[in-house]
A tleap script that builds the chain and sets N, CA, C and O, in Angstrom:
source leaprc.protein.ff14SB
mol = sequence {
  NMET SER LYS LYS ILE PHE LEU ILE GLY MET
  THR ILE VAL ALA LEU LEU SER PHE ASN SER
  CYS GLU LYS SER ILE ASN LYS SER ASP LEU
  VAL GLY THR TRP THR SER GLU THR GLU ASP
  TYR PRO GLU ILE ILE GLU PHE ASN GLU ASP
  GLY SER PHE ASN LYS MET ASP LEU ILE THR
  ASN MET LYS GLY SER TRP SER ILE GLU ASN
  GLY ASN LEU THR LEU LYS THR ASP LEU GLY
  MET GLU MET THR GLY LYS CYS LYS SER SER
  ASN ASN LYS LEU ILE TYR ASP GLY SER GLY
  ARG SER VAL SER TYR HIE LYS ILE SER GLU
  ARG GLU SER LEU LEU LEU PHE GLU GLN ILE
  GLU LEU GLN LYS GLU GLU ALA MET ARG LYS
  TYR ALA PRO ASN TYR CGLN
}
set mol.1.N position { 0.830 -1.196 0.005 }
set mol.1.CA position { -0.010 0.002 -0.014 }
set mol.1.C position { 0.873 1.262 -0.001 }
set mol.1.O position { 0.616 2.198 -0.758 }
set mol.2.N position { 1.916 1.292 0.856 }
set mol.2.CA position { 2.759 2.480 0.920 }
set mol.2.C position { 3.539 2.682 -0.392 }
set mol.2.O position { 3.832 3.812 -0.782 }
set mol.3.N position { 3.871 1.559 -1.068 }
set mol.3.CA position { 4.566 1.665 -2.346 }
set mol.3.C position { 3.647 2.329 -3.391 }
set mol.3.O position { 4.097 3.150 -4.192 }
set mol.4.N position { 2.359 1.962 -3.368 }
set mol.4.CA position { 1.416 2.523 -4.290 }
set mol.4.C position { 1.233 4.032 -4.038 }
set mol.4.O position { 1.160 4.814 -4.986 }
set mol.5.N position { 1.159 4.431 -2.776 }
set mol.5.CA position { 1.048 5.843 -2.425 }
set mol.5.C position { 2.293 6.619 -2.897 }
set mol.5.O position { 2.196 7.727 -3.423 }
set mol.6.N position { 3.435 6.010 -2.695 }
set mol.6.CA position { 4.705 6.642 -3.126 }
set mol.6.C position { 4.692 6.864 -4.642 }
set mol.6.O position { 5.071 7.937 -5.112 }
set mol.7.N position { 4.256 5.852 -5.413 }
set mol.7.CA position { 4.225 5.980 -6.869 }
set mol.7.C position { 3.236 7.064 -7.312 }
set mol.7.O position { 3.526 7.839 -8.224 }
set mol.8.N position { 2.091 7.113 -6.677 }
set mol.8.CA position { 1.113 8.142 -6.991 }
set mol.8.C position { 1.679 9.529 -6.670 }
set mol.8.O position { 1.504 10.471 -7.443 }
set mol.9.N position { 2.350 9.646 -5.535 }
set mol.9.CA position { 2.980 10.909 -5.155 }
set mol.9.C position { 4.033 11.337 -6.166 }
set mol.9.O position { 4.078 12.508 -6.544 }
set mol.10.N position { 4.880 10.416 -6.611 }
set mol.10.CA position { 5.919 10.738 -7.569 }
set mol.10.C position { 5.329 11.159 -8.910 }
set mol.10.O position { 5.861 12.053 -9.568 }
set mol.11.N position { 4.221 10.514 -9.323 }
set mol.11.CA position { 3.547 10.905 -10.547 }
set mol.11.C position { 3.026 12.335 -10.464 }
set mol.11.O position { 3.173 13.114 -11.406 }
set mol.12.N position { 2.419 12.672 -9.336 }
set mol.12.CA position { 1.907 14.036 -9.144 }
set mol.12.C position { 3.018 15.038 -9.182 }
set mol.12.O position { 2.872 16.097 -9.793 }
set mol.13.N position { 4.145 14.732 -8.537 }
set mol.13.CA position { 5.309 15.639 -8.513 }
set mol.13.C position { 5.829 15.825 -9.950 }
set mol.13.O position { 6.141 16.948 -10.347 }
set mol.14.N position { 5.924 14.748 -10.723 }
set mol.14.CA position { 6.394 14.834 -12.108 }
set mol.14.C position { 5.474 15.724 -12.954 }
set mol.14.O position { 5.947 16.555 -13.729 }
set mol.15.N position { 4.158 15.541 -12.799 }
set mol.15.CA position { 3.208 16.361 -13.556 }
set mol.15.C position { 3.314 17.825 -13.166 }
set mol.15.O position { 3.293 18.695 -14.038 }
set mol.16.N position { 3.425 18.112 -11.900 }
set mol.16.CA position { 3.555 19.477 -11.448 }
set mol.16.C position { 4.860 20.078 -11.942 }
set mol.16.O position { 4.899 21.260 -12.284 }
set mol.17.N position { 5.906 19.310 -11.988 }
set mol.17.CA position { 7.199 19.831 -12.458 }
set mol.17.C position { 7.092 20.198 -13.933 }
set mol.17.O position { 7.592 21.248 -14.337 }
set mol.18.N position { 6.445 19.349 -14.757 }
set mol.18.CA position { 6.309 19.671 -16.155 }
set mol.18.C position { 5.516 20.960 -16.320 }
set mol.18.O position { 5.921 21.851 -17.066 }
set mol.19.N position { 4.381 21.061 -15.622 }
set mol.19.CA position { 3.540 22.234 -15.758 }
set mol.19.C position { 4.250 23.513 -15.280 }
set mol.19.O position { 4.002 24.592 -15.819 }
set mol.20.N position { 5.116 23.399 -14.289 }
set mol.20.CA position { 5.810 24.588 -13.830 }
set mol.20.C position { 6.867 25.041 -14.825 }
set mol.20.O position { 7.259 26.208 -14.814 }
set mol.21.N position { 7.340 24.138 -15.692 }
set mol.21.CA position { 8.323 24.493 -16.709 }
set mol.21.C position { 7.647 25.169 -17.919 }
set mol.21.O position { 8.284 25.913 -18.665 }
set mol.22.N position { 6.356 24.896 -18.091 }
set mol.22.CA position { 5.638 25.488 -19.189 }
set mol.22.C position { 5.575 26.993 -19.004 }
set mol.22.O position { 5.385 27.486 -17.892 }
set mol.23.N position { 5.734 27.707 -20.084 }
set mol.23.CA position { 5.621 29.178 -19.977 }
set mol.23.C position { 4.842 29.693 -21.169 }
set mol.23.O position { 4.762 29.063 -22.223 }
set mol.24.N position { 4.274 30.862 -20.954 }
set mol.24.CA position { 3.568 31.458 -22.075 }
set mol.24.C position { 4.613 31.908 -23.108 }
set mol.24.O position { 5.745 32.247 -22.765 }
set mol.25.N position { 4.217 31.900 -24.319 }
set mol.25.CA position { 5.113 32.145 -25.441 }
set mol.25.C position { 4.985 33.599 -25.887 }
set mol.25.O position { 3.888 34.157 -25.908 }
set mol.26.N position { 6.102 34.197 -26.238 }
set mol.26.CA position { 6.059 35.483 -26.892 }
set mol.26.C position { 6.823 35.408 -28.194 }
set mol.26.O position { 7.416 34.375 -28.506 }
set mol.27.N position { 6.819 36.491 -28.962 }
set mol.27.CA position { 7.389 36.520 -30.291 }
set mol.27.C position { 8.825 36.105 -30.293 }
set mol.27.O position { 9.214 35.284 -31.124 }
set mol.28.N position { 9.644 36.634 -29.398 }
set mol.28.CA position { 11.072 36.339 -29.385 }
set mol.28.C position { 11.363 34.850 -29.107 }
set mol.28.O position { 12.396 34.330 -29.528 }
set mol.29.N position { 10.461 34.179 -28.406 }
set mol.29.CA position { 10.629 32.726 -28.153 }
set mol.29.C position { 10.522 31.930 -29.428 }
set mol.29.O position { 11.162 30.887 -29.561 }
set mol.30.N position { 9.731 32.395 -30.366 }
set mol.30.CA position { 9.448 31.624 -31.578 }
set mol.30.C position { 10.462 31.870 -32.724 }
set mol.30.O position { 10.671 31.002 -33.571 }
set mol.31.N position { 11.073 33.045 -32.732 }
set mol.31.CA position { 11.998 33.389 -33.836 }
set mol.31.C position { 13.098 32.326 -33.920 }
set mol.31.O position { 13.772 32.030 -32.933 }
set mol.32.N position { 13.260 31.764 -35.106 }
set mol.32.CA position { 14.277 30.750 -35.338 }
set mol.32.C position { 13.701 29.602 -36.166 }
set mol.32.O position { 12.591 29.702 -36.689 }
set mol.33.N position { 14.447 28.536 -36.278 }
set mol.33.CA position { 14.029 27.379 -37.089 }
set mol.33.C position { 13.711 26.213 -36.182 }
set mol.33.O position { 14.468 25.891 -35.266 }
set mol.34.N position { 12.588 25.588 -36.448 }
set mol.34.CA position { 12.080 24.484 -35.649 }
set mol.34.C position { 11.810 23.290 -36.545 }
set mol.34.O position { 11.507 23.442 -37.729 }
set mol.35.N position { 11.920 22.107 -35.974 }
set mol.35.CA position { 11.574 20.897 -36.713 }
set mol.35.C position { 10.650 20.028 -35.861 }
set mol.35.O position { 10.753 20.013 -34.635 }
set mol.36.N position { 9.749 19.305 -36.525 }
set mol.36.CA position { 8.836 18.435 -35.821 }
set mol.36.C position { 9.611 17.246 -35.286 }
set mol.36.O position { 10.674 16.893 -35.797 }
set mol.37.N position { 9.065 16.644 -34.261 }
set mol.37.CA position { 9.724 15.472 -33.666 }
set mol.37.C position { 9.173 14.188 -34.202 }
set mol.37.O position { 9.294 13.147 -33.555 }
set mol.38.N position { 8.575 14.226 -35.360 }
set mol.38.CA position { 8.052 13.055 -36.036 }
set mol.38.C position { 9.030 12.638 -37.129 }
set mol.38.O position { 9.141 13.312 -38.153 }
set mol.39.N position { 9.725 11.556 -36.921 }
set mol.39.CA position { 10.768 11.118 -37.890 }
set mol.39.C position { 10.215 10.693 -39.238 }
set mol.39.O position { 10.860 10.900 -40.266 }
set mol.40.N position { 9.016 10.096 -39.243 }
set mol.40.CA position { 8.503 9.606 -40.506 }
set mol.40.C position { 7.885 10.693 -41.372 }
set mol.40.O position { 7.561 10.444 -42.533 }
set mol.41.N position { 7.719 11.879 -40.833 }
set mol.41.CA position { 7.176 12.985 -41.583 }
set mol.41.C position { 7.873 14.265 -41.146 }
set mol.41.O position { 7.310 15.059 -40.392 }
set mol.42.N position { 9.112 14.464 -41.625 }
set mol.42.CA position { 9.881 15.621 -41.208 }
set mol.42.C position { 9.237 16.940 -41.692 }
set mol.42.O position { 8.656 17.012 -42.774 }
set mol.43.N position { 9.365 17.952 -40.861 }
set mol.43.CA position { 8.786 19.231 -41.165 }
set mol.43.C position { 9.675 20.303 -40.562 }
set mol.43.O position { 10.145 20.167 -39.433 }
set mol.44.N position { 9.905 21.371 -41.318 }
set mol.44.CA position { 10.720 22.511 -40.860 }
set mol.44.C position { 9.839 23.740 -40.918 }
set mol.44.O position { 9.137 23.963 -41.904 }
set mol.45.N position { 9.875 24.536 -39.866 }
set mol.45.CA position { 9.210 25.832 -39.932 }
set mol.45.C position { 10.147 26.879 -39.362 }
set mol.45.O position { 10.703 26.733 -38.274 }
set mol.46.N position { 10.300 27.935 -40.136 }
set mol.46.CA position { 11.180 29.028 -39.761 }
set mol.46.C position { 10.330 30.266 -39.478 }
set mol.46.O position { 9.622 30.761 -40.354 }
set mol.47.N position { 10.413 30.760 -38.233 }
set mol.47.CA position { 9.724 31.974 -37.846 }
set mol.47.C position { 10.729 33.118 -37.876 }
set mol.47.O position { 11.701 33.128 -37.119 }
set mol.48.N position { 10.480 34.086 -38.766 }
set mol.48.CA position { 11.374 35.241 -38.888 }
set mol.48.C position { 10.924 36.389 -37.990 }
set mol.48.O position { 9.745 36.520 -37.663 }
set mol.49.N position { 11.882 37.205 -37.606 }
set mol.49.CA position { 11.613 38.314 -36.705 }
set mol.49.C position { 10.629 39.317 -37.311 }
set mol.49.O position { 9.905 39.985 -36.573 }
set mol.50.N position { 10.591 39.431 -38.624 }
set mol.50.CA position { 9.678 40.396 -39.286 }
set mol.50.C position { 8.241 39.894 -39.348 }
set mol.50.O position { 7.388 40.563 -39.932 }
set mol.51.N position { 7.944 38.705 -38.748 }
set mol.51.CA position { 6.608 38.165 -38.753 }
set mol.51.C position { 6.263 37.282 -39.939 }
set mol.51.O position { 5.109 36.893 -40.119 }
set mol.52.N position { 7.263 36.967 -40.744 }
set mol.52.CA position { 7.055 36.036 -41.860 }
set mol.52.C position { 7.469 34.634 -41.448 }
set mol.52.O position { 8.238 34.466 -40.501 }
set mol.53.N position { 6.966 33.628 -42.149 }
set mol.53.CA position { 7.381 32.249 -41.875 }
set mol.53.C position { 7.540 31.492 -43.200 }
set mol.53.O position { 6.965 31.857 -44.226 }
set mol.54.N position { 8.336 30.434 -43.134 }
set mol.54.CA position { 8.489 29.484 -44.230 }
set mol.54.C position { 8.337 28.120 -43.597 }
set mol.54.O position { 8.932 27.839 -42.557 }
set mol.55.N position { 7.532 27.265 -44.230 }
set mol.55.CA position { 7.289 25.904 -43.712 }
set mol.55.C position { 7.466 24.936 -44.868 }
set mol.55.O position { 6.985 25.170 -45.977 }
set mol.56.N position { 8.158 23.857 -44.592 }
set mol.56.CA position { 8.386 22.840 -45.591 }
set mol.56.C position { 8.216 21.448 -45.011 }
set mol.56.O position { 8.726 21.159 -43.929 }
set mol.57.N position { 7.507 20.589 -45.719 }
set mol.57.CA position { 7.417 19.190 -45.362 }
set mol.57.C position { 7.474 18.372 -46.638 }
set mol.57.O position { 7.806 18.905 -47.696 }
set mol.58.N position { 7.159 17.094 -46.559 }
set mol.58.CA position { 7.261 16.227 -47.719 }
set mol.58.C position { 6.271 16.583 -48.826 }
set mol.58.O position { 6.490 16.217 -49.980 }
set mol.59.N position { 5.199 17.281 -48.502 }
set mol.59.CA position { 4.150 17.548 -49.461 }
set mol.59.C position { 4.090 19.043 -49.847 }
set mol.59.O position { 3.892 19.377 -51.016 }
set mol.60.N position { 4.255 19.901 -48.893 }
set mol.60.CA position { 4.020 21.316 -49.138 }
set mol.60.C position { 5.210 22.214 -48.811 }
set mol.60.O position { 6.072 21.876 -48.000 }
set mol.61.N position { 5.223 23.340 -49.456 }
set mol.61.CA position { 6.049 24.466 -49.087 }
set mol.61.C position { 5.090 25.632 -48.878 }
set mol.61.O position { 4.313 25.969 -49.772 }
set mol.62.N position { 5.142 26.238 -47.719 }
set mol.62.CA position { 4.272 27.360 -47.423 }
set mol.62.C position { 5.057 28.570 -46.990 }
set mol.62.O position { 6.105 28.452 -46.355 }
set mol.63.N position { 4.548 29.734 -47.336 }
set mol.63.CA position { 5.100 31.000 -46.867 }
set mol.63.C position { 3.931 31.840 -46.394 }
set mol.63.O position { 2.789 31.650 -46.811 }
set mol.64.N position { 4.247 32.771 -45.515 }
set mol.64.CA position { 3.175 33.658 -45.051 }
set mol.64.C position { 3.605 34.462 -43.846 }
set mol.64.O position { 4.793 34.706 -43.632 }
set mol.65.N position { 2.638 34.864 -43.073 }
set mol.65.CA position { 2.916 35.648 -41.885 }
set mol.65.C position { 2.437 34.926 -40.637 }
set mol.65.O position { 1.563 34.062 -40.708 }
set mol.66.N position { 3.009 35.282 -39.495 }
set mol.66.CA position { 2.616 34.670 -38.254 }
set mol.66.C position { 2.505 35.720 -37.159 }
set mol.66.O position { 3.137 36.775 -37.205 }
set mol.67.N position { 1.673 35.387 -36.165 }
set mol.67.CA position { 1.569 36.241 -34.978 }
set mol.67.C position { 1.256 35.361 -33.778 }
set mol.67.O position { 0.735 34.255 -33.923 }
set mol.68.N position { 1.577 35.860 -32.603 }
set mol.68.CA position { 1.277 35.135 -31.355 }
set mol.68.C position { 0.603 36.097 -30.396 }
set mol.68.O position { 1.102 37.193 -30.139 }
set mol.69.N position { -0.543 35.672 -29.867 }
set mol.69.CA position { -1.268 36.511 -28.921 }
set mol.69.C position { -1.962 35.617 -27.906 }
set mol.69.O position { -2.718 34.718 -28.275 }
set mol.70.N position { -1.708 35.863 -26.635 }
set mol.70.CA position { -2.301 35.086 -25.554 }
set mol.70.C position { -2.091 33.582 -25.721 }
set mol.70.O position { -2.984 32.793 -25.410 }
set mol.71.N position { -0.909 33.181 -26.212 }
set mol.71.CA position { -0.590 31.782 -26.377 }
set mol.71.C position { -1.172 31.160 -27.621 }
set mol.71.O position { -1.016 29.958 -27.839 }
set mol.72.N position { -1.852 31.961 -28.456 }
set mol.72.CA position { -2.431 31.444 -29.690 }
set mol.72.C position { -1.535 31.845 -30.880 }
set mol.72.O position { -1.300 33.029 -31.123 }
set mol.73.N position { -1.054 30.853 -31.597 }
set mol.73.CA position { -0.217 31.097 -32.754 }
set mol.73.C position { -1.091 31.075 -34.007 }
set mol.73.O position { -1.807 30.102 -34.244 }
set mol.74.N position { -1.040 32.140 -34.810 }
set mol.74.CA position { -1.796 32.207 -36.031 }
set mol.74.C position { -0.834 32.261 -37.224 }
set mol.74.O position { 0.077 33.087 -37.269 }
set mol.75.N position { -1.058 31.365 -38.179 }
set mol.75.CA position { -0.290 31.345 -39.416 }
set mol.75.C position { -1.246 31.699 -40.533 }
set mol.75.O position { -2.323 31.114 -40.654 }
set mol.76.N position { -0.837 32.689 -41.373 }
set mol.76.CA position { -1.619 33.054 -42.547 }
set mol.76.C position { -0.713 32.842 -43.757 }
set mol.76.O position { 0.336 33.473 -43.882 }
set mol.77.N position { -1.130 31.956 -44.632 }
set mol.77.CA position { -0.313 31.631 -45.809 }
set mol.77.C position { -0.533 32.675 -46.911 }
set mol.77.O position { -1.528 33.400 -46.916 }
set mol.78.N position { 0.420 32.727 -47.838 }
set mol.78.CA position { 0.297 33.634 -48.982 }
set mol.78.C position { -0.885 33.256 -49.865 }
set mol.78.O position { -1.340 34.077 -50.662 }
set mol.79.N position { -1.397 32.019 -49.741 }
set mol.79.CA position { -2.523 31.555 -50.530 }
set mol.79.C position { -3.874 31.826 -49.820 }
set mol.79.O position { -4.924 31.424 -50.319 }
set mol.80.N position { -3.841 32.500 -48.669 }
set mol.80.CA position { -5.069 32.852 -47.982 }
set mol.80.C position { -5.550 31.898 -46.923 }
set mol.80.O position { -6.572 32.153 -46.287 }
set mol.81.N position { -4.848 30.810 -46.714 }
set mol.81.CA position { -5.238 29.878 -45.661 }
set mol.81.C position { -4.795 30.386 -44.308 }
set mol.81.O position { -3.696 30.927 -44.189 }
set mol.82.N position { -5.615 30.228 -43.287 }
set mol.82.CA position { -5.282 30.656 -41.958 }
set mol.82.C position { -5.450 29.512 -40.943 }
set mol.82.O position { -6.461 28.809 -40.946 }
set mol.83.N position { -4.465 29.345 -40.098 }
set mol.83.CA position { -4.500 28.305 -39.068 }
set mol.83.C position { -4.164 28.953 -37.710 }
set mol.83.O position { -3.237 29.757 -37.613 }
set mol.84.N position { -4.914 28.599 -36.688 }
set mol.84.CA position { -4.623 29.116 -35.360 }
set mol.84.C position { -4.683 27.938 -34.390 }
set mol.84.O position { -5.556 27.074 -34.481 }
set mol.85.N position { -3.753 27.932 -33.483 }
set mol.85.CA position { -3.693 26.884 -32.461 }
set mol.85.C position { -3.027 27.374 -31.203 }
set mol.85.O position { -2.334 28.392 -31.206 }
set mol.86.N position { -3.235 26.656 -30.143 }
set mol.86.CA position { -2.614 26.942 -28.849 }
set mol.86.C position { -1.170 26.564 -28.898 }
set mol.86.O position { -0.827 25.496 -29.405 }
set mol.87.N position { -0.321 27.400 -28.391 }
set mol.87.CA position { 1.120 27.180 -28.462 }
set mol.87.C position { 1.723 27.323 -27.080 }
set mol.87.O position { 1.425 28.288 -26.376 }
set mol.88.N position { 2.567 26.381 -26.674 }
set mol.88.CA position { 3.238 26.504 -25.383 }
set mol.88.C position { 4.653 25.957 -25.512 }
set mol.88.O position { 4.953 25.181 -26.419 }
set mol.89.N position { 5.517 26.372 -24.590 }
set mol.89.CA position { 6.889 25.854 -24.636 }
set mol.89.C position { 7.260 25.292 -23.268 }
set mol.89.O position { 6.741 25.699 -22.229 }
set mol.90.N position { 8.152 24.371 -23.319 }
set mol.90.CA position { 8.670 23.732 -22.110 }
set mol.90.C position { 9.993 23.093 -22.442 }
set mol.90.O position { 10.096 22.331 -23.404 }
set mol.91.N position { 11.010 23.395 -21.651 }
set mol.91.CA position { 12.330 22.769 -21.839 }
set mol.91.C position { 12.832 22.802 -23.282 }
set mol.91.O position { 13.234 21.782 -23.841 }
set mol.92.N position { 12.798 23.999 -23.870 }
set mol.92.CA position { 13.318 24.223 -25.218 }
set mol.92.C position { 12.505 23.477 -26.306 }
set mol.92.O position { 13.015 23.213 -27.394 }
set mol.93.N position { 11.283 23.156 -26.005 }
set mol.93.CA position { 10.408 22.501 -26.970 }
set mol.93.C position { 9.184 23.380 -27.181 }
set mol.93.O position { 8.827 24.199 -26.334 }
set mol.94.N position { 8.572 23.193 -28.296 }
set mol.94.CA position { 7.380 23.946 -28.649 }
set mol.94.C position { 6.282 22.934 -28.932 }
set mol.94.O position { 6.495 21.970 -29.668 }
set mol.95.N position { 5.124 23.148 -28.359 }
set mol.95.CA position { 3.980 22.242 -28.593 }
set mol.95.C position { 2.873 23.078 -29.191 }
set mol.95.O position { 2.449 24.079 -28.612 }
set mol.96.N position { 2.405 22.658 -30.362 }
set mol.96.CA position { 1.356 23.355 -31.074 }
set mol.96.C position { 0.147 22.457 -31.132 }
set mol.96.O position { 0.220 21.347 -31.658 }
set mol.97.N position { -0.984 22.932 -30.590 }
set mol.97.CA position { -2.247 22.221 -30.628 }
set mol.97.C position { -3.212 22.990 -31.539 }
set mol.97.O position { -3.730 24.045 -31.173 }
set mol.98.N position { -3.433 22.447 -32.700 }
set mol.98.CA position { -4.346 23.127 -33.634 }
set mol.98.C position { -4.630 22.225 -34.831 }
set mol.98.O position { -3.957 21.220 -35.060 }
set mol.99.N position { -5.634 22.615 -35.571 }
set mol.99.CA position { -5.994 21.858 -36.782 }
set mol.99.C position { -6.261 20.403 -36.472 }
set mol.99.O position { -5.982 19.529 -37.292 }
set mol.100.N position { -6.796 20.137 -35.300 }
set mol.100.CA position { -7.139 18.765 -34.903 }
set mol.100.C position { -5.977 17.870 -34.565 }
set mol.100.O position { -6.144 16.652 -34.490 }
set mol.101.N position { -4.770 18.446 -34.353 }
set mol.101.CA position { -3.650 17.605 -33.992 }
set mol.101.C position { -2.686 18.399 -33.091 }
set mol.101.O position { -2.728 19.629 -33.044 }
set mol.102.N position { -1.842 17.683 -32.399 }
set mol.102.CA position { -0.846 18.271 -31.555 }
set mol.102.C position { 0.531 17.858 -32.072 }
set mol.102.O position { 0.786 16.672 -32.286 }
set mol.103.N position { 1.415 18.832 -32.271 }
set mol.103.CA position { 2.732 18.551 -32.833 }
set mol.103.C position { 3.770 19.165 -31.896 }
set mol.103.O position { 3.629 20.301 -31.443 }
set mol.104.N position { 4.825 18.377 -31.616 }
set mol.104.CA position { 5.950 18.874 -30.834 }
set mol.104.C position { 7.099 19.224 -31.770 }
set mol.104.O position { 7.380 18.510 -32.732 }
set mol.105.N position { 7.744 20.321 -31.472 }
set mol.105.CA position { 8.875 20.805 -32.263 }
set mol.105.C position { 10.064 21.084 -31.344 }
set mol.105.O position { 9.879 21.316 -30.149 }
set mol.106.N position { 11.263 21.065 -31.884 }
set mol.106.CA position { 12.411 21.557 -31.131 }
set mol.106.C position { 13.225 22.453 -32.044 }
set mol.106.O position { 13.247 22.272 -33.261 }
set mol.107.N position { 13.895 23.426 -31.434 }
set mol.107.CA position { 14.662 24.421 -32.205 }
set mol.107.C position { 15.919 23.780 -32.711 }
set mol.107.O position { 16.539 22.981 -32.010 }
set mol.108.N position { 16.312 24.123 -33.940 }
set mol.108.CA position { 17.533 23.591 -34.524 }
set mol.108.C position { 18.392 24.718 -35.035 }
set mol.108.O position { 17.943 25.842 -35.260 }
set mol.109.N position { 19.674 24.356 -35.209 }
set mol.109.CA position { 20.646 25.343 -35.721 }
set mol.109.C position { 20.495 25.500 -37.226 }
set mol.109.O position { 19.810 24.717 -37.884 }
set mol.110.N position { 21.144 26.522 -37.754 }
set mol.110.CA position { 21.107 26.760 -39.201 }
set mol.110.C position { 21.661 25.546 -39.963 }
set mol.110.O position { 21.110 25.132 -40.983 }
set mol.111.N position { 22.773 24.982 -39.439 }
set mol.111.CA position { 23.382 23.826 -40.087 }
set mol.111.C position { 22.406 22.631 -40.124 }
set mol.111.O position { 22.240 21.977 -41.154 }
set mol.112.N position { 21.765 22.369 -38.965 }
set mol.112.CA position { 20.806 21.276 -38.870 }
set mol.112.C position { 19.648 21.502 -39.836 }
set mol.112.O position { 19.176 20.552 -40.460 }
set mol.113.N position { 19.189 22.730 -39.970 }
set mol.113.CA position { 18.066 23.019 -40.863 }
set mol.113.C position { 18.463 22.787 -42.308 }
set mol.113.O position { 17.654 22.289 -43.091 }
set mol.114.N position { 19.701 23.138 -42.688 }
set mol.114.CA position { 20.123 22.886 -44.066 }
set mol.114.C position { 20.190 21.380 -44.363 }
set mol.114.O position { 19.798 20.942 -45.445 }
set mol.115.N position { 20.688 20.588 -43.400 }
set mol.115.CA position { 20.725 19.136 -43.575 }
set mol.115.C position { 19.331 18.552 -43.704 }
set mol.115.O position { 19.076 17.714 -44.569 }
set mol.116.N position { 18.424 19.001 -42.835 }
set mol.116.CA position { 17.055 18.497 -42.877 }
set mol.116.C position { 16.341 18.926 -44.157 }
set mol.116.O position { 15.599 18.137 -44.741 }
set mol.117.N position { 16.556 20.168 -44.602 }
set mol.117.CA position { 16.016 20.642 -45.850 }
set mol.117.C position { 16.438 19.738 -47.001 }
set mol.117.O position { 15.623 19.347 -47.836 }
set mol.118.N position { 17.723 19.416 -47.027 }
set mol.118.CA position { 18.271 18.521 -48.055 }
set mol.118.C position { 17.619 17.143 -48.019 }
set mol.118.O position { 17.268 16.574 -49.053 }
set mol.119.N position { 17.464 16.616 -46.785 }
set mol.119.CA position { 16.838 15.296 -46.605 }
set mol.119.C position { 15.398 15.307 -47.115 }
set mol.119.O position { 14.971 14.359 -47.774 }
set mol.120.N position { 14.656 16.352 -46.824 }
set mol.120.CA position { 13.265 16.431 -47.286 }
set mol.120.C position { 13.227 16.520 -48.822 }
set mol.120.O position { 12.401 15.859 -49.453 }
set mol.121.N position { 14.099 17.316 -49.420 }
set mol.121.CA position { 14.138 17.431 -50.886 }
set mol.121.C position { 14.441 16.063 -51.526 }
set mol.121.O position { 13.827 15.706 -52.532 }
set mol.122.N position { 15.389 15.291 -50.945 }
set mol.122.CA position { 15.703 13.969 -51.483 }
set mol.122.C position { 14.507 13.033 -51.366 }
set mol.122.O position { 14.236 12.261 -52.286 }
set mol.123.N position { 13.779 13.092 -50.232 }
set mol.123.CA position { 12.620 12.245 -50.050 }
set mol.123.C position { 11.501 12.630 -51.028 }
set mol.123.O position { 10.778 11.762 -51.516 }
set mol.124.N position { 11.362 13.916 -51.311 }
set mol.124.CA position { 10.355 14.358 -52.316 }
set mol.124.C position { 10.696 13.803 -53.671 }
set mol.124.O position { 9.823 13.269 -54.355 }
set mol.125.N position { 11.985 13.917 -54.091 }
set mol.125.CA position { 12.438 13.412 -55.368 }
set mol.125.C position { 12.210 11.896 -55.469 }
set mol.125.O position { 11.753 11.392 -56.495 }
set mol.126.N position { 12.529 11.198 -54.408 }
set mol.126.CA position { 12.326 9.746 -54.368 }
set mol.126.C position { 10.840 9.387 -54.538 }
set mol.126.O position { 10.502 8.459 -55.273 }
set mol.127.N position { 9.983 10.109 -53.873 }
set mol.127.CA position { 8.547 9.893 -54.003 }
set mol.127.C position { 8.057 10.165 -55.396 }
set mol.127.O position { 7.222 9.428 -55.921 }
set mol.128.N position { 8.569 11.223 -56.006 }
set mol.128.CA position { 8.148 11.581 -57.371 }
set mol.128.C position { 8.575 10.473 -58.354 }
set mol.128.O position { 7.800 10.102 -59.236 }
set mol.129.N position { 9.798 9.946 -58.205 }
set mol.129.CA position { 10.268 8.869 -59.088 }
set mol.129.C position { 9.400 7.607 -58.899 }
set mol.129.O position { 9.111 6.885 -59.853 }
set mol.130.N position { 8.999 7.369 -57.655 }
set mol.130.CA position { 8.232 6.158 -57.347 }
set mol.130.C position { 6.766 6.261 -57.811 }
set mol.130.O position { 6.228 5.340 -58.425 }
set mol.131.N position { 6.149 7.388 -57.507 }
set mol.131.CA position { 4.707 7.518 -57.748 }
set mol.131.C position { 4.345 8.261 -59.018 }
set mol.131.O position { 3.204 8.172 -59.471 }
set mol.132.N position { 5.257 8.973 -59.593 }
set mol.132.CA position { 5.008 9.724 -60.841 }
set mol.132.C position { 6.228 9.632 -61.724 }
set mol.132.O position { 6.865 10.654 -61.981 }
set mol.133.N position { 6.588 8.433 -62.207 }
set mol.133.CA position { 7.831 8.253 -62.924 }
set mol.133.C position { 7.968 9.097 -64.205 }
set mol.133.O position { 9.086 9.362 -64.646 }
set mol.134.N position { 6.852 9.516 -64.799 }
set mol.134.CA position { 6.900 10.307 -66.003 }
set mol.134.C position { 6.892 11.812 -65.764 }
set mol.134.O position { 6.935 12.607 -66.703 }
set mol.135.N position { 6.836 12.187 -64.478 }
set mol.135.CA position { 6.806 13.627 -64.116 }
set mol.135.C position { 8.166 14.258 -64.390 }
set mol.135.O position { 9.191 13.704 -63.992 }
set mol.136.N position { 8.192 15.380 -65.047 }
set mol.136.CA position { 9.455 16.086 -65.354 }
set mol.136.C position { 9.591 17.273 -64.454 }
set mol.136.O position { 10.577 18.005 -64.542 }
savepdb mol mol.pdb
quit
């Protein structure tokens, strides 16, 4: 019984510790290059200080503007699409809850972003050869 109480107590302490590390996000927290923590579907998003963003994944390349207000991140693409979701950070990670999904990101260096960009481009080319062999 005392072991069970100890485990419950440790779980509560761990949850409280995580929540205490969470902080509200402001613009300067987001500026930089981030990558999703999903290996099978790599994604890069670059938030620029001027309020513009570039996002790249295996399917799309998007550009547009971004803003953060009261923990809500809004992305407006150059094509007129708008997405808003709750955004929070904890331990150098970014968690975005929006569009019916939650995605975790971590900040990467310029060198890491170039390598990941190259990897995504190669995966796109490979997919095109496989699924659209006659595409030029």
